[in-house]
N, C-alpha and C positions, 0 to 999 in steps of 0.2 A: 550255310556261306556267311561267312563274317565280314562280305564287302556292305561297306555304309548304304545306309536310305538318304536319298537326298530330298531337303526340301528347301523350296526357294519362296520368296515372297517380296513384295514391293519395299518391306520395310522390316519392323521389329513384330509385326502382326502375326506372322508364321509361325512366332515362338509359343505362341497358344497350342497351335497342334504338335510341334516338337515336343511340348512337354508332355501331351497325353501320349505319346508315342514311347517318350522315354518311359512313363508309367507303367503302361501295358507292355512293353516289349522290352525289357531292362537289359538284355543281353545286347541290343541293337546298338550301331553307331550311328548318329547322326551327321551329315555334313550340312551344314544350312548356308544358303546365302541370302541376305538382306538388301534389296538394292537402295539404300537409304540415300544415296545422293540423288537418286532422281523420284524418291516418292514424294506425294502420293501417285499412283496410278490412275486413280477414277475420274480426276477430271481430262487423262490425257486421251488423244485419238486411239483409236482400236489398234490401226496398224503399229502405233508406236509400242503399247503396251505388249504385243505378237514379238515384236524385234527383241523388247526388252526381256519378254520371258525366255525365246529362246536363246539368247545369249547367255542366262542364268544357268538354262538347262544344258547347252553345251561346256560349259565350264565346269559342271559338275560330273559331265560325262566322261571328262577326262581325266577326272579323279577315281572313275571306277565304280559309281554307284551301280547296284544292282536294282533299285526302282526309286520312280522320280516323284515327289508329291508338290503337286502346285499348291502351295497353302496361302493362296491369295483369290478371291473371289472375283475380282477382276480380270484378274490374269488367266482363270480357270475357264470364264465366259468367254474368252476372244482367241485363247491359244491351246484350249486342252485336245479339241479335236484333231488340230493339226500334230501337235507332238505324239499322241496317241498313234498317229498314221504312220510317221516318219522315223520317230525316236527308236534308239537301240535297245530299252528297256521298258518295261511298265509303266505307266504313268498316269495317275489319280487327282483327280480336282477334288475341291473341297463343297461344291455347290448340291450335289445328288446328295451329299451325305448329310448337309444341312437340311434339304428338304425331308429326307428319309424321317430324321431325327424329329422334325416337327408334327409329320403325320402320324408318327408313333405318338406324340405328346398330347394332341388338340383333340378337346371333346366337341366342341361344334365346326370346327374345320373351316374356324377363322383365324388367320394367321397374319401376322403383321413382318414385315421384311426390312430391317434397317442395312442398309449398304451402302457402298460411295456410288456416286452418279454414273459411273459407267457401268456398274452391276447394275443398276437400278434401270437403266435404260438397253440395257443387253436383253431384258426379259427374261434372263436366264431362268431365275427362281418359280415367276411364273410357269415357264415349261416345264420345269423339274418337279414343281408340285402337282400341275395338271395332269402329269404321265402318272401319278401315284393315285389321287383322288380327283376325279376331273371336277368336282362341284367346290372345290376350296375357294373360299372367298379370300383373298388376297390384299393387305393392305402395303403399298410400297412405298418406303419413306427415304430420300436420299439424306445422309448425314454428314455433309460436306468438313464439318468443325472436328469430327471427332478422331481421325487418323492425326492429322497435325497436330493435335493434343496428345496423343500417344506418343508421338515420335519426338516431341519437345521433351517428354520425361516428367510433364506436367499435370500427370492424370489422378495425381491425388490431393484432396484437399478442397476447400470451398469454392475456386474457381472454376474446378473439374464438375464439380455437382452444378452449378448454377449454367455453365455451358450444355451440359448432358440435357438438364430439364429444358432450355429455351430450346435447344435442337429437337426435341420431341413434343413440341407444343401441336404440332399439326395431328397428334394421334389422339388428342383430348376427345376428340368428337367422333372417334371410330370405334367400331366393334370388332374386338379379337379377344383369343384365351391364350394365344401362344407369341411369343415373339422370337424371329429367327435373327441370330446377331449374324448377319451376312457379308460380314468383313471380318477377316481373323485379327484384326486390333480391338475389335471390340468386346471382345472377353476382359479384356484389362479393364476396362469400364463397367463389368457388370453388374456390380455392387451399386452403382449411381443409377444404371438403367433401370433394374429392377425397382429402386426407389421411388423414381419418375413413373413406371408405368402402373405401380402397385401390387400388392400380394398375391392377388387372384388370378394375375396374370404368368404364364411360366416362360421363363427367360431363357433361352439354349442357343449354341455353338455347334459347327458342326464338328470341332475339334475330336471330340471323344468318338464319334460314328466314322470318322475319318481313321481315327487309330485303327478300329475296329477293322477296317474295311484293310487296313496295310497288313494287319496280322492276318486275316484270311486270304489274302492273295501270296503273302509269303510262305503260308503254310501249306497252302495249294501246290506251289510251286516247288515245295522242298527246300526253301533258302532260309528258313529262319537260322540266326545266329545262334553261337552257341557261347559267345564271349564276346563282351563290347570291348571297345578299346577307346580312346580319346574322342570326345567328340569336339567336330570342328567346325567354326563358325567365320563367315567371312560377311564383311561388311563394303559397300561401294561407298561410303560416306564415313563421319566421325567413329572412329574406334571406341573411344570413351565413352560418348554418349550411348552408343550401341551395348557397351560392355556393363554399363551402369541398368539399363531397362534391363538387359539379359539376364543378367546376375540377379537381379532384384525379384524378375519373375519366375527362373529357373530355381530360384532359392540354392543357387550353387555360387561358389567362390573359384576364382582363376581358371574361367573359362579360355581355352583356345581359340583367340580372336584376332584375326589378321584382317587387314586392307585389301580389298581387290579390285582390278580393273576392268571392266567388262567390255569386249568389243566383236 
């Protein structure tokens, strides 16, 4: 079934998930919406995030997608259940995938979760991790400066390194062997995060596990594509800024990117 896979995010962070889907499933076509004009979602009220997520989902539904990935942890935490209940195609999020990846990796069952304020306050990762291993020791940390850093395009260089080291200082007295990047923007900063937490700690994202879930679901439904067409990207904010980040992160040029208005 050559219909596209829909991917939605508060901004450019979901490109980390899209990249893994493209790598694992090269025959699939991605339709992506980044709500860059209203990013970040982390500090926003839950009802607002839910409304924005539904707007993106409905916009992609009109474009004939066969599956929707909520590639935003904050949006997953507040909108996944309602979208799964009422949406016309299967919907998956990234929180459970991140939790599964961490439980597979951790040796001591001591896991730090780096995420937005909204995701941390939702308790979504605590719930997901506890459902897999009830004795997991969880160290949650909101990192409110990280998403704006990525969305600005200033995620390389000494300024980024120092900002990340400062943001992760509260972890210095904590015990953990695994870090979940509980925001899909954060893998773009992964090298600096790994540097800050040290070589003994495993830093992982939900992207690869989410891509595997997409592959398994499409295979089960008999909907794997046989031939990809052009990926389509939509941004609610600046197309030039989105293009610069997307083409850098995906290592592809001349992406098809349009401005979109959501309502």
